[in-house]
N, C-alpha and C positions, 0 to 999 in steps of 0.2 A: 234826903238820901241821895246818893250817886248812882246814876244808871249809865251803862256803857252802851249807847245805841250807835249802830254803823260805825263803830271803832271811835267815837268820840264820847267824852265824859260830860254828863249833864247833871247838875245838882237841881233836884227838884222836891218841891214839898207837895206831898200827895196824902190825902186822908188814907186811914189803914184799909178802908174797904174799896178804894179806887182800883179799878182794872187797869192793867196795861194799855189796853185799847184806849181808854179815856186818856191815860196820860200822853200816849203817843200822839194821838190826834189834837187834843185840846192844849196841852201844855208844851209840846215839843213841835206841833205843827206839821207832823208827818202824817198826811192825810191819805198815803197810798194804802195804808191799812183800813179796811172797810168794816164799818158796822153794819150788819144785816139783821141777823136773828138775835144776837146777844145772849145766846143759849148753848153755844158749842155745838150747833147742828149743821152749820153751812160751810164753814171753813174760810169764809171770806176775810176773816181777821187773822189769818195764820201769819206768824212770824216765826223767826228761828231764836230760840233761847238755848244757849250753850250748844248751838248747832242742830238742836232738835225742833222739829215743827211743833208749835203749840198754838192753841187758840187764845189770843190775847184777851178776848172777851171773858174768858174763864179763869185768867191769870192775874193775880192781885200784883200791883206794882212793887209793893213792898217785898215780894218774894224774888224780885229781879235785881235787888240791889248789887251792884258791882259784878253783875254776871252779863256776858255778851249778849245782846239783842241785836238781831238784824231785820230790817224790814225792807220792803221792796226798794226803797230809796237808797239802800245800801248795797245793792247786788249789782247795779250797773246804771249807766246814764245813757242819754241820747247819743253821746260820741262813742261810748265803748258799752255796748249791751253785753249783759252775761250771756253765755252760750244758751241758757235755757230761755231766756227771753228772745234771743234770735230764732230759736227753733219754734217758739210759739208763733212767731211771725211767719216763718217759711212754711209751717204746716198749717196756717190758717186756724190756728187752735184757739181763737178768741172771736167773739162777735161783739156783744156789748162791752166786754172788757172789765165789768165790775168784779167778777171773781177771780180775774187773771192775777193781781198780785198775791193772793192766797194760793192759787194754783201753782204758781211759779216757785214759791217758797217751799211749799210741800213737795214738788218734784225735785227741788235741789236737795232737800233733806232726805228724800227717798234714794236719790243716787249717792249721796255721801254714805248712807248706811248700806246700799247694795248697788255697786257701780255696774252691774251686768244683770240687771232683772229680766224676768220672762215678761211677756205680755199680761200674763195673769198676775204676776206680782206688781206690775205697775198698776193695773186696775185696782187691786186690793189696796196697795199703797196710797192711792189717790182717792179712794172711796169716801174719805172724810171731808172731801171738798166737792160742793155742789155747783153746778153750772145750769142756769135756768135756759140758757141758750141751746144745750145738748151737744156741745162739742166735744164730748168725751172720746170719741174714736181718734179725733185730731190731736187732743191732748196727749193720749197714748202714744200716738205716733211721734209727737214732738220729744216726749221723754225718751222714747226707745231710740231716737236718732241721737240724742246727746249721749246716751249710754254707749251707743255703737260707735260713736265718733264720726258719723256720717252727715251730721247736721250742726249748724250753728258753730262754725268755725272748728269743726271736730276732724 
């Protein structure tokens, strides 16, 4: 099947039961998407599918054929960070960093859907992404700063 990941076409052969998470990590070697719970409970595996945040551990690769998938590797790089990535740095919204790729992608999807959220809407919108380090207040600040255009090149 053909996958469109981070704007590039990839022809992959994957069993019908294979999740997008496995395909991304093991077949395409895009390891920014993290495997933590494998049950859609933590959000560390969040990617964008058709611009919407989805848990890649619950999404079958076959369901993604010819649909745009964006991983953390596709939103910015070391030379040019995405505004959300920069805001996470500016607001110290990460500690161990393990959940950060999923958090960043969920935040991007949230602002694409609601460019001017309230704090309560950010908290609700990000509630599917867990952080063991407890940086939630700083994550909310980072998202709100990008929404307000006051942080991350805004």
